[in-house]
DRENDO-1510 file (C-alpha; in Angstrom, 1 decimal, always signed):
<recs>
REC; n; res; u; v; w
REC; 1; MET; -41.8; -107.8; -105.1 .
REC; 2; THR; -42.7; -105.2; -107.7 .
REC; 3; ASN; -44.6; -101.9; -107.3 .
REC; 4; LYS; -47.8; -103.6; -108.6 .
REC; 5; LEU; -48.1; -105.4; -105.3 .
REC; 6; TYR; -48.7; -102.1; -103.3 .
REC; 7; GLY; -51.3; -99.5; -104.1 .
REC; 8; LEU; -50.0; -96.0; -103.2 .
REC; 9; ARG; -52.3; -93.2; -102.3 .
REC; 10; CYS; -50.7; -89.8; -102.6 .
REC; 11; ARG; -51.5; -86.3; -101.2 .
REC; 12; THR; -49.4; -83.4; -102.2 .
REC; 13; ALA; -48.3; -81.3; -99.3 .
REC; 14; GLN; -47.2; -77.6; -99.5 .
REC; 15; ASN; -43.5; -77.0; -99.3 .
REC; 16; ARG; -43.4; -74.1; -96.8 .
REC; 17; TRP; -39.8; -73.3; -97.7 .
REC; 18; GLY; -40.4; -72.9; -101.4 .
REC; 19; ASN; -38.0; -75.5; -102.7 .
REC; 20; ASP; -38.3; -77.2; -106.0 .
REC; 21; VAL; -38.9; -80.6; -104.4 .
REC; 22; ASN; -42.5; -81.6; -104.2 .
REC; 23; HIS; -43.9; -83.2; -101.0 .
REC; 24; GLN; -46.3; -86.1; -101.0 .
REC; 25; THR; -47.7; -88.3; -98.3 .
REC; 26; VAL; -48.1; -91.9; -99.4 .
REC; 27; VAL; -50.0; -94.8; -97.8 .
REC; 28; ALA; -49.2; -98.3; -98.8 .
REC; 29; GLU; -52.6; -100.1; -98.8 .
REC; 30; GLY; -53.2; -103.7; -99.8 .
REC; 31; PRO; -51.8; -106.0; -102.5 .
REC; 32; GLN; -54.2; -104.8; -105.3 .
REC; 33; GLU; -52.9; -102.2; -107.8 .
REC; 34; HIS; -50.5; -99.3; -108.1 .
REC; 35; ALA; -52.4; -95.9; -108.2 .
REC; 36; LEU; -51.3; -92.4; -107.7 .
REC; 37; HIS; -53.8; -89.6; -106.9 .
REC; 38; GLY; -52.3; -86.1; -106.5 .
REC; 39; GLU; -54.4; -83.5; -104.6 .
REC; 40; GLN; -53.0; -80.0; -104.3 .
REC; 41; ASN; -53.6; -78.3; -101.0 .
REC; 42; ALA; -56.0; -75.4; -101.3 .
REC; 43; VAL; -54.7; -72.0; -100.1 .
REC; 44; ASP; -57.0; -70.6; -97.5 .
REC; 45; SER; -58.5; -67.2; -98.4 .
REC; 46; GLY; -60.8; -64.8; -96.7 .
REC; 47; GLU; -64.4; -64.0; -97.6 .
REC; 48; TYR; -63.3; -60.8; -99.2 .
REC; 49; ASN; -60.1; -59.1; -100.2 .
REC; 50; GLU; -58.5; -55.8; -99.8 .
REC; 51; GLN; -59.8; -54.4; -103.1 .
REC; 52; ALA; -63.4; -55.2; -102.1 .
REC; 53; LEU; -62.9; -53.4; -98.8 .
REC; 54; ARG; -61.4; -50.3; -100.4 .
REC; 55; GLN; -64.2; -50.1; -103.0 .
REC; 56; ALA; -66.8; -50.4; -100.3 .
REC; 57; LEU; -65.2; -47.5; -98.4 .
REC; 58; GLN; -65.3; -45.3; -101.5 .
REC; 59; GLY; -68.9; -46.0; -102.3 .
REC; 60; PRO; -72.1; -44.9; -100.5 .
REC; 61; LEU; -72.4; -46.7; -97.2 .
REC; 62; LEU; -76.1; -46.1; -96.4 .
REC; 63; THR; -78.0; -46.2; -99.8 .
REC; 64; ARG; -76.2; -49.3; -101.1 .
REC; 65; ARG; -75.5; -52.7; -99.7 .
REC; 66; LEU; -72.0; -53.6; -99.0 .
REC; 67; PRO; -70.6; -56.0; -101.7 .
REC; 68; GLY; -70.4; -59.7; -101.2 .
REC; 69; ARG; -70.4; -61.0; -97.7 .
REC; 70; LEU; -69.6; -57.6; -96.2 .
REC; 71; GLU; -73.2; -56.7; -95.6 .
REC; 72; GLU; -74.0; -59.9; -93.8 .
REC; 73; ASP; -70.9; -59.7; -91.8 .
REC; 74; PHE; -71.6; -56.1; -90.8 .
REC; 75; ARG; -75.2; -57.0; -89.7 .
REC; 76; ARG; -73.8; -59.9; -87.7 .
REC; 77; HIS; -71.4; -57.5; -86.1 .
REC; 78; ALA; -74.2; -55.0; -85.3 .
REC; 79; ARG; -76.4; -57.8; -83.8 .
REC; 80; GLU; -73.5; -58.9; -81.6 .
REC; 81; ARG; -72.9; -55.3; -80.4 .
REC; 82; ALA; -76.6; -54.8; -79.6 .
REC; 83; ALA; -76.8; -58.2; -77.8 .
REC; 84; ASN; -73.7; -57.4; -75.7 .
REC; 85; LEU; -75.0; -54.0; -74.8 .
REC; 86; LEU; -78.4; -55.4; -73.7 .
REC; 87; ARG; -76.7; -58.0; -71.5 .
REC; 88; LEU; -75.0; -55.1; -69.7 .
REC; 89; SER; -77.8; -52.6; -69.6 .
REC; 90; VAL; -81.0; -54.6; -69.2 .
REC; 91; TYR; -80.9; -54.5; -65.4 .
REC; 92; GLY; -80.4; -50.7; -65.5 .
REC; 93; LEU; -83.4; -50.3; -67.8 .
REC; 94; ILE; -85.5; -52.4; -65.5 .
REC; 95; LEU; -84.4; -50.4; -62.5 .
REC; 96; VAL; -85.3; -47.1; -64.1 .
REC; 97; TYR; -88.6; -48.4; -65.3 .
REC; 98; THR; -89.4; -49.7; -61.8 .
REC; 99; VAL; -88.5; -46.5; -60.0 .
REC; 100; VAL; -90.4; -44.2; -62.4 .
REC; 101; SER; -93.5; -46.2; -62.6 .
REC; 102; GLY; -93.5; -47.1; -59.0 .
REC; 103; ALA; -92.9; -43.5; -57.8 .
REC; 104; ALA; -95.7; -42.3; -60.1 .
REC; 105; ALA; -98.1; -44.9; -58.9 .
REC; 106; ILE; -97.3; -44.3; -55.2 .
REC; 107; PHE; -96.9; -40.5; -54.9 .
REC; 108; THR; -99.3; -39.2; -57.6 .
REC; 109; ASN; -103.1; -39.0; -57.6 .
REC; 110; GLU; -103.4; -37.1; -60.9 .
REC; 111; PRO; -106.2; -38.2; -63.2 .
REC; 112; GLY; -105.2; -40.6; -65.9 .
REC; 113; LEU; -102.8; -42.6; -63.7 .
REC; 114; ASN; -104.5; -45.9; -64.3 .
REC; 115; THR; -104.8; -45.3; -68.1 .
REC; 116; TRP; -101.1; -44.4; -68.2 .
REC; 117; LEU; -100.1; -47.5; -66.3 .
REC; 118; LEU; -102.3; -49.8; -68.5 .
REC; 119; VAL; -101.6; -48.3; -71.9 .
REC; 120; ALA; -98.0; -47.0; -71.6 .
REC; 121; VAL; -96.3; -48.7; -68.7 .
REC; 122; LEU; -97.5; -52.2; -69.1 .
REC; 123; PRO; -96.4; -52.6; -72.8 .
REC; 124; VAL; -92.9; -51.3; -71.9 .
REC; 125; GLY; -92.7; -53.7; -68.9 .
REC; 126; LEU; -93.6; -56.6; -71.2 .
REC; 127; VAL; -90.9; -55.6; -73.6 .
REC; 128; LEU; -88.3; -55.3; -70.9 .
REC; 129; ALA; -89.3; -58.8; -69.6 .
REC; 130; MET; -88.9; -60.3; -73.1 .
REC; 131; ILE; -85.5; -58.6; -73.4 .
REC; 132; TRP; -84.4; -60.0; -70.0 .
REC; 133; LEU; -85.5; -63.5; -71.0 .
REC; 134; ALA; -83.6; -63.2; -74.3 .
REC; 135; THR; -80.4; -62.3; -72.4 .
REC; 136; ARG; -80.7; -65.7; -70.7 .
REC; 137; LEU; -80.2; -67.4; -74.0 .
REC; 138; ASP; -76.7; -68.7; -74.9 .
REC; 139; ASP; -77.1; -67.5; -78.5 .
REC; 140; MET; -79.0; -64.2; -78.4 .
REC; 141; GLU; -77.8; -62.8; -81.6 .
REC; 142; PRO; -80.3; -64.4; -84.0 .
REC; 143; VAL; -83.3; -63.0; -82.1 .
REC; 144; VAL; -82.0; -59.7; -80.9 .
REC; 145; GLU; -82.9; -57.7; -84.0 .
REC; 146; PRO; -86.5; -58.8; -84.4 .
REC; 147; LEU; -87.0; -58.6; -80.7 .
REC; 148; LEU; -85.8; -55.0; -80.4 .
REC; 149; ILE; -87.6; -53.8; -83.5 .
REC; 150; GLY; -90.8; -55.4; -82.2 .
REC; 151; GLY; -90.1; -53.9; -78.8 .
REC; 152; VAL; -89.8; -50.4; -80.3 .
REC; 153; PHE; -93.0; -50.9; -82.1 .
REC; 154; VAL; -95.0; -52.0; -79.0 .
REC; 155; SER; -93.4; -49.3; -76.8 .
REC; 156; ILE; -94.1; -46.4; -79.3 .
REC; 157; LEU; -97.6; -47.8; -79.9 .
REC; 158; GLY; -98.4; -47.8; -76.1 .
REC; 159; CYS; -96.7; -44.5; -75.2 .
REC; 160; GLY; -98.1; -42.7; -78.2 .
REC; 161; ALA; -101.6; -44.0; -77.6 .
REC; 162; ALA; -101.4; -42.9; -73.9 .
REC; 163; ALA; -100.1; -39.4; -74.9 .
REC; 164; LEU; -102.9; -39.0; -77.5 .
REC; 165; LEU; -105.6; -40.5; -75.3 .
REC; 166; LEU; -104.8; -38.5; -72.1 .
REC; 167; GLY; -104.8; -35.1; -74.0 .
REC; 168; GLU; -103.3; -32.4; -71.8 .
REC; 169; ASP; -103.1; -34.4; -68.6 .
REC; 170; LEU; -99.8; -34.8; -66.7 .
REC; 171; PHE; -99.4; -38.4; -67.6 .
REC; 172; ALA; -99.9; -37.5; -71.3 .
REC; 173; GLN; -96.8; -35.4; -71.0 .
REC; 174; ILE; -95.0; -38.3; -69.2 .
REC; 175; ALA; -96.0; -40.7; -72.0 .
REC; 176; ALA; -94.9; -38.1; -74.6 .
REC; 177; TYR; -91.4; -38.0; -73.0 .
REC; 178; GLU; -91.3; -41.8; -73.0 .
REC; 179; THR; -91.7; -41.9; -76.7 .
REC; 180; ILE; -88.7; -39.6; -77.0 .
REC; 181; TYR; -86.7; -41.9; -74.7 .
REC; 182; VAL; -87.6; -44.9; -76.7 .
REC; 183; LEU; -86.5; -43.2; -79.9 .
REC; 184; ILE; -83.2; -42.2; -78.5 .
REC; 185; ILE; -82.5; -45.7; -77.2 .
REC; 186; ALA; -83.5; -47.3; -80.5 .
REC; 187; PHE; -81.7; -45.0; -82.9 .
REC; 188; SER; -78.7; -43.7; -80.9 .
REC; 189; ILE; -77.7; -46.3; -78.3 .
REC; 190; LEU; -78.7; -49.7; -79.7 .
REC; 191; ARG; -78.3; -48.5; -83.3 .
REC; 192; LEU; -80.8; -50.8; -84.8 .
REC; 193; PRO; -81.2; -51.1; -88.7 .
REC; 194; LEU; -82.1; -47.6; -89.7 .
REC; 195; ILE; -84.9; -48.3; -92.2 .
REC; 196; LYS; -86.6; -51.0; -90.2 .
REC; 197; VAL; -86.6; -49.1; -86.9 .
REC; 198; SER; -87.8; -45.9; -88.7 .
REC; 199; ILE; -90.7; -47.7; -90.3 .
REC; 200; ALA; -91.6; -49.6; -87.1 .
REC; 201; SER; -91.6; -46.5; -84.9 .
REC; 202; LEU; -93.4; -44.2; -87.4 .
REC; 203; GLY; -96.0; -47.0; -88.2 .
REC; 204; ALA; -96.6; -47.6; -84.5 .
REC; 205; PHE; -97.4; -43.9; -83.8 .
REC; 206; LEU; -99.6; -43.6; -86.9 .
REC; 207; ILE; -101.6; -46.7; -85.9 .
REC; 208; ALA; -102.1; -45.2; -82.4 .
REC; 209; ALA; -103.3; -41.9; -84.0 .
REC; 210; LEU; -105.7; -43.8; -86.3 .
REC; 211; VAL; -107.1; -45.7; -83.3 .
REC; 212; MET; -107.7; -42.4; -81.5 .
REC; 213; VAL; -109.5; -41.0; -84.6 .
REC; 214; ALA; -111.5; -44.2; -84.9 .
REC; 215; ILE; -112.8; -44.0; -81.3 .
REC; 216; GLY; -113.5; -40.3; -81.6 .
REC; 217; GLN; -110.7; -39.0; -79.4 .
REC; 218; PRO; -109.4; -35.6; -80.6 .
REC; 219; VAL; -105.8; -35.7; -81.7 .
REC; 220; LEU; -103.5; -32.8; -80.7 .
REC; 221; TRP; -101.4; -32.8; -83.9 .
REC; 222; LEU; -99.4; -29.8; -82.9 .
REC; 223; ASP; -98.4; -31.4; -79.6 .
REC; 224; SER; -97.6; -34.7; -81.4 .
REC; 225; LEU; -95.4; -32.8; -83.8 .
REC; 226; LEU; -93.3; -31.6; -80.9 .
REC; 227; TYR; -93.0; -34.8; -78.9 .
REC; 228; PHE; -92.9; -37.3; -81.7 .
REC; 229; PHE; -92.5; -36.2; -85.3 .
REC; 230; VAL; -89.6; -33.7; -84.7 .
REC; 231; PRO; -87.7; -36.0; -82.3 .
REC; 232; TRP; -88.3; -38.9; -84.8 .
REC; 233; SER; -86.9; -36.9; -87.7 .
REC; 234; LEU; -83.9; -35.9; -85.6 .
REC; 235; CYS; -83.3; -39.4; -84.5 .
REC; 236; VAL; -83.5; -40.7; -88.1 .
REC; 237; VAL; -80.8; -38.2; -89.1 .
REC; 238; VAL; -78.6; -38.9; -86.1 .
REC; 239; GLY; -79.1; -42.6; -86.5 .
REC; 240; GLY; -78.1; -42.4; -90.2 .
REC; 241; MET; -74.9; -40.5; -89.3 .
REC; 242; LEU; -74.1; -43.1; -86.6 .
REC; 243; GLU; -74.7; -46.1; -88.9 .
REC; 244; HIS; -72.6; -44.5; -91.6 .
REC; 245; SER; -69.8; -44.0; -89.1 .
REC; 246; GLU; -70.1; -47.5; -87.8 .
REC; 247; ARG; -70.1; -49.0; -91.3 .
REC; 248; ARG; -67.0; -47.0; -92.2 .
REC; 249; ASP; -65.2; -48.0; -88.9 .
REC; 250; TYR; -66.1; -51.6; -89.5 .
REC; 251; LEU; -64.7; -51.6; -93.0 .
REC; 252; GLN; -61.5; -49.8; -91.8 .
REC; 253; ASN; -61.0; -52.3; -89.0 .
REC; 254; GLU; -61.4; -55.2; -91.4 .
REC; 255; LEU; -58.9; -53.6; -93.8 .
REC; 256; LEU; -56.5; -53.1; -90.9 .
REC; 257; SER; -57.0; -56.8; -89.9 .
REC; 258; LEU; -56.3; -57.9; -93.5 .
REC; 259; GLU; -53.1; -55.8; -93.6 .
REC; 260; SER; -52.0; -57.2; -90.2 .
REC; 261; LEU; -52.5; -60.8; -91.5 .
REC; 262; ARG; -50.4; -60.0; -94.6 .
REC; 263; LEU; -47.7; -58.5; -92.4 .
REC; 264; ARG; -47.8; -61.5; -90.2 .
REC; 265; ASP; -47.5; -63.8; -93.2 .
REC; 266; LEU; -44.5; -61.8; -94.5 .
REC; 267; ILE; -42.8; -62.1; -91.0 .
REC; 268; GLU; -43.4; -65.8; -90.9 .
REC; 269; GLN; -42.0; -66.2; -94.4 .
REC; 270; SER; -39.0; -64.2; -93.4 .
REC; 271; GLU; -38.4; -66.3; -90.4 .
REC; 272; GLN; -38.8; -69.5; -92.4 .
REC; 273; GLU; -36.3; -68.2; -95.0 .
REC; 274; LEU; -33.8; -67.4; -92.2 .
REC; 275; ALA; -34.3; -70.8; -90.7 .
REC; 276; ARG; -33.8; -72.4; -94.1 .
REC; 277; ARG; -30.6; -70.5; -94.8 .
REC; 278; ALA; -29.3; -71.3; -91.3 .
REC; 279; LEU; -30.0; -75.0; -91.9 .
REC; 280; GLN; -28.3; -74.9; -95.3 .
REC; 281; ALA; -25.3; -73.1; -93.8 .
REC; 282; ASP; -24.9; -75.8; -91.1 .
REC; 283; TYR; -25.1; -78.5; -93.7 .
REC; 284; LEU; -22.6; -76.8; -96.1 .
REC; 285; GLN; -20.2; -76.4; -93.1 .
REC; 286; LEU; -20.6; -80.1; -92.3 .
REC; 287; ILE; -19.7; -81.3; -95.8 .
REC; 288; ALA; -16.9; -78.7; -96.4 .
REC; 289; GLY; -13.4; -79.9; -97.3 .
REC; 290; LYS; -14.1; -82.2; -100.3 .
REC; 291; PRO; -15.0; -85.4; -98.4 .
REC; 292; SER; -15.0; -88.8; -100.0 .
REC; 293; MET; -18.2; -90.0; -101.5 .
REC; 294; TYR; -18.8; -92.4; -98.6 .
REC; 295; ALA; -18.1; -89.6; -96.1 .
REC; 296; LEU; -20.4; -87.3; -97.9 .
REC; 297; PHE; -23.3; -89.7; -97.8 .
REC; 298; GLN; -22.7; -90.7; -94.2 .
REC; 299; ARG; -22.5; -87.1; -93.0 .
REC; 300; THR; -25.6; -86.1; -95.0 .
REC; 301; LEU; -27.6; -89.0; -93.6 .
REC; 302; GLY; -26.4; -88.3; -90.1 .
REC; 303; PHE; -27.3; -84.6; -90.5 .
REC; 304; LEU; -30.8; -85.5; -91.6 .
REC; 305; VAL; -31.3; -88.1; -88.9 .
REC; 306; GLU; -30.4; -85.5; -86.3 .
REC; 307; ARG; -32.6; -82.7; -87.7 .
REC; 308; THR; -35.6; -84.9; -88.4 .
REC; 309; GLY; -35.6; -87.2; -85.4 .
REC; 310; ALA; -35.4; -90.2; -87.7 .
REC; 311; GLN; -34.5; -93.6; -86.1 .
REC; 312; VAL; -33.3; -95.4; -89.2 .
REC; 313; GLY; -32.0; -94.3; -92.6 .
REC; 314; MET; -30.5; -95.4; -95.8 .
REC; 315; ALA; -28.7; -93.3; -98.5 .
REC; 316; TYR; -28.2; -94.6; -102.1 .
REC; 317; LEU; -26.1; -93.4; -105.0 .
REC; 318; VAL; -27.9; -93.8; -108.4 .
REC; 319; THR; -25.5; -95.3; -110.9 .
REC; 320; GLU; -25.3; -94.5; -114.6 .
REC; 321; ASP; -27.4; -97.6; -115.2 .
REC; 322; GLY; -30.1; -96.3; -112.9 .
REC; 323; LEU; -29.4; -98.8; -110.2 .
REC; 324; LEU; -29.2; -98.1; -106.5 .
REC; 325; GLN; -25.9; -98.5; -104.7 .
REC; 326; PRO; -26.2; -98.3; -100.8 .
REC; 327; MET; -23.7; -95.8; -99.6 .
REC; 328; ALA; -24.7; -95.2; -95.9 .
REC; 329; THR; -26.9; -96.6; -93.2 .
REC; 330; TRP; -28.2; -95.4; -89.9 .
REC; 331; GLY; -29.9; -97.5; -87.2 .
REC; 332; ALA; -30.3; -100.5; -89.6 .
REC; 333; SER; -28.4; -103.6; -90.2 .
REC; 334; ARG; -25.2; -103.1; -92.2 .
REC; 335; LEU; -26.4; -105.9; -94.5 .
REC; 336; VAL; -29.5; -104.6; -96.2 .
REC; 337; SER; -30.5; -108.0; -97.8 .
REC; 338; GLN; -32.9; -108.8; -94.9 .
REC; 339; ASP; -34.6; -105.4; -95.3 .
REC; 340; MET; -34.9; -105.7; -99.0 .
REC; 341; LYS; -36.1; -109.3; -99.3 .
REC; 342; THR; -39.6; -108.5; -98.0 .
REC; 343; VAL; -40.0; -106.1; -100.9 .
REC; 344; SER; -38.0; -107.9; -103.7 .
REC; 345; GLY; -39.3; -111.4; -102.9 .
REC; 346; LYS; -35.8; -112.7; -103.4 .
REC; 347; ALA; -34.0; -115.1; -101.0 .
REC; 348; ALA; -31.7; -113.5; -98.6 .
REC; 349; SER; -28.0; -114.0; -99.1 .
REC; 350; ASP; -25.1; -113.9; -96.7 .
REC; 351; LYS; -23.9; -110.7; -98.4 .
REC; 352; ALA; -26.0; -107.7; -99.3 .
REC; 353; PRO; -26.2; -107.0; -103.0 .
REC; 354; ALA; -23.9; -104.1; -104.1 .
REC; 355; LEU; -26.6; -102.8; -106.5 .
REC; 356; LEU; -30.4; -102.7; -106.2 .
REC; 357; ALA; -32.9; -102.3; -109.0 .
REC; 358; PRO; -35.4; -99.5; -108.1 .
REC; 359; GLU; -38.3; -101.7; -109.2 .
REC; 360; ASP; -37.3; -104.1; -106.5 .
REC; 361; THR; -37.9; -101.5; -103.8 .
REC; 362; LEU; -40.5; -98.9; -103.0 .
REC; 363; LEU; -38.2; -96.2; -104.4 .
REC; 364; GLY; -39.3; -96.6; -108.1 .
REC; 365; PRO; -42.2; -94.1; -108.2 .
REC; 366; VAL; -40.0; -91.6; -106.2 .
REC; 367; MET; -37.3; -91.8; -108.8 .
REC; 368; THR; -39.7; -91.7; -111.7 .
REC; 369; GLU; -41.6; -88.6; -110.5 .
REC; 370; ARG; -38.7; -87.0; -108.7 .
REC; 371; THR; -41.1; -86.3; -105.8 .
REC; 372; LEU; -40.5; -86.4; -102.0 .
REC; 373; ARG; -43.0; -88.7; -100.4 .
REC; 374; GLN; -43.9; -89.8; -96.9 .
REC; 375; MET; -45.2; -93.4; -96.7 .
REC; 376; THR; -47.1; -95.1; -93.9 .
REC; 377; GLY; -48.5; -98.7; -93.7 .
REC; 378; LEU; -45.2; -100.2; -94.7 .
REC; 379; PRO; -44.6; -103.9; -95.4 .
REC; 380; PRO; -43.4; -105.8; -92.4 .
REC; 381; GLY; -39.6; -105.6; -92.0 .
REC; 382; TYR; -39.0; -102.9; -94.6 .
REC; 383; LEU; -36.2; -100.6; -93.4 .
REC; 384; ALA; -36.5; -102.1; -90.0 .
REC; 385; ILE; -35.4; -100.2; -86.9 .
REC; 386; ARG; -33.0; -102.6; -85.2 .
REC; 387; THR; -32.4; -102.4; -81.4 .
REC; 388; GLY; -30.5; -104.8; -79.1 .
REC; 389; SER; -33.6; -106.9; -78.5 .
REC; 390; GLN; -36.0; -106.5; -81.3 .
REC; 391; THR; -36.7; -105.4; -84.9 .
REC; 392; VAL; -39.5; -102.9; -85.5 .
REC; 393; THR; -41.0; -101.7; -88.8 .
REC; 394; PRO; -41.2; -97.9; -89.0 .
REC; 395; GLY; -44.5; -96.2; -88.7 .
REC; 396; ALA; -43.6; -93.9; -91.6 .
REC; 397; ILE; -40.7; -93.3; -93.9 .
REC; 398; ILE; -39.6; -90.4; -96.1 .
REC; 399; MET; -38.3; -91.2; -99.5 .
REC; 400; ALA; -36.5; -88.2; -101.0 .
REC; 401; PRO; -35.0; -88.2; -104.5 .
REC; 402; VAL; -31.9; -85.9; -104.9 .
REC; 403; CYS; -32.0; -84.4; -108.4 .
REC; 404; GLN; -29.5; -82.5; -110.5 .
REC; 405; GLY; -31.7; -81.1; -113.2 .
REC; 406; ASP; -33.9; -83.9; -114.5 .
REC; 407; GLU; -31.4; -86.6; -113.4 .
REC; 408; VAL; -31.8; -88.4; -110.0 .
REC; 409; VAL; -28.3; -88.8; -108.6 .
REC; 410; ALA; -29.1; -90.1; -105.1 .
REC; 411; VAL; -32.1; -91.3; -103.0 .
REC; 412; ILE; -32.5; -91.0; -99.2 .
REC; 413; GLU; -34.8; -93.0; -97.0 .
REC; 414; LEU; -35.6; -91.9; -93.4 .
REC; 415; GLY; -37.9; -93.8; -91.0 .
REC; 416; LYS; -39.3; -93.5; -87.5 .
REC; 417; LEU; -42.1; -94.9; -85.5 .
REC; 418; ALA; -44.3; -91.8; -85.7 .
REC; 419; SER; -45.1; -89.8; -88.8 .
REC; 420; PHE; -42.8; -87.0; -90.0 .
REC; 421; SER; -44.1; -83.4; -89.7 .
REC; 422; GLY; -44.2; -81.0; -92.6 .
REC; 423; ALA; -41.3; -79.1; -91.0 .
REC; 424; GLN; -39.2; -82.3; -90.9 .
REC; 425; GLU; -40.0; -83.0; -94.6 .
REC; 426; ASP; -38.9; -79.4; -95.4 .
REC; 427; VAL; -35.5; -80.1; -93.7 .
REC; 428; VAL; -34.9; -82.9; -96.3 .
REC; 429; ALA; -36.0; -80.7; -99.1 .
REC; 430; ALA; -33.9; -77.7; -98.0 .
REC; 431; ILE; -30.6; -79.5; -98.4 .
REC; 432; ALA; -31.5; -81.7; -101.4 .
REC; 433; THR; -30.1; -79.2; -104.0 .
REC; 434; HIS; -26.8; -78.7; -102.1 .
REC; 435; PHE; -26.5; -82.5; -101.7 .
REC; 436; ALA; -27.0; -83.0; -105.4 .
REC; 437; TYR; -24.2; -80.6; -106.3 .
REC; 438; ALA; -21.9; -82.3; -103.7 .
REC; 439; VAL; -22.7; -85.8; -105.2 .
REC; 440; GLN; -22.0; -84.5; -108.7 .
REC; 441; ALA; -18.7; -82.9; -107.6 .
REC; 442; GLY; -17.7; -86.1; -105.7 .
REC; 443; ALA; -18.4; -88.2; -108.8 .
REC; 444; LYS; -16.2; -86.1; -110.9 .
REC; 445; ARG; -13.4; -86.4; -108.3 .
REC; 446; GLY; -13.2; -90.2; -108.7 .
REC; 447; GLY; -16.4; -92.1; -108.2 .
REC; 448; ALA; -17.7; -94.1; -105.3 .
REC; 449; GLY; -15.4; -97.1; -105.3 .
REC; 450; GLU; -16.8; -100.3; -103.9 .
REC; 451; SER; -19.9; -100.9; -101.9 .
REC; 452; ALA; -20.6; -98.5; -99.1 .
REC; 453; ILE; -21.6; -101.3; -96.9 .
REC; 454; GLN; -18.1; -102.6; -97.0 .
REC; 455; SER; -16.6; -99.2; -96.2 .
REC; 456; PRO; -16.2; -97.4; -92.9 .
REC; 457; THR; -18.9; -95.0; -91.8 .
REC; 458; GLU; -18.8; -91.8; -89.8 .
REC; 459; LYS; -21.0; -90.9; -86.9 .
REC; 460; ALA; -23.5; -88.0; -87.1 .
REC; 461; PRO; -22.5; -84.7; -85.7 .
REC; 462; ALA; -23.3; -84.1; -82.1 .
</recs>
């Protein structure tokens, strides 16, 4: 049966050990047509790189937006910080609000109490109630910024109106102090967006002043300068300094995280390189001593079976005519004719053929493209796993060409019931070059002799 009988869908997988052998995963579909589609795995990258972070650190952090996604990410970070802070502090704010307003209402009979409670205390209570309800949400971050800016606006509007309306009364002074407290919380503790909260707070107080003028209430501008405009100006300056510092710290933390990721990648690459070298050293020790060609193939196949967890395997020598000569088997019948007949379509014989044409197997594309592949959806009976009671078709096989330059000198097939992992594919790729040199050296020492199926085999190392 030729390659045209099986469509092959390919996906190139990254070789984590940096070998020259390409990895592909192949699925044999239905008897339609032969098609190969390579798709290179994309390398994951972050939203921004180290250069963008360093440029942002060097530029102005308040008067210019951070480049790319940095501004959006910083604002998300600020919203998460404010939301977490509110979840922790909302009950404390409610407690202070209740104690102050309750004590004033119970123990004070000064004029203006009712006006203060209605104009200043009630709006702040409504804002605290809305904040408490927001903290009950599972995802508070999207609403925290507009909620707090609106809360600052309503609180400053109510407290400022009460301070202006009550003139020189005691509760006018209390309302004036409340405006200062609200400014400190908004600018210094919650650290809301500087421009938005500055405009919201200033606009709220100016609206309150305009309302007082409209109703004919005299406005004590000097007093308002002391309890609002001067504290507002100081809070804007301090808030700008804090936001600048927070932006700088955020960028520096992101830069440190990026450098930590790079260091972790370097450590992982070093560990993988050490593992690769240790694997190659074990393999070279196994094939040391100029073994015969049959022994070389059997030891190599046993080594790969042990390291990959394969349950069946075949190793072929590629002759000068481009034919496949079976040299070693593992977990399969010593006569490969029954395995090959389902692919070649030829009748089985009592004796396995000494040489196989690549086009009569599934190895043709592998030898043509010199690409390591993993195939699933195999034809029934192909490279069957034979036990004492039954014969099972593998769930996946690895087909690995062993190349010396542009020439394929050997091919290895490994199969098991489950799919092979990327690390197991890398084991095959890691020793391919050394195996190719060993095959070339063995061929120069005297060739393969007769069929490997007729020769004794060695067991895999324990």
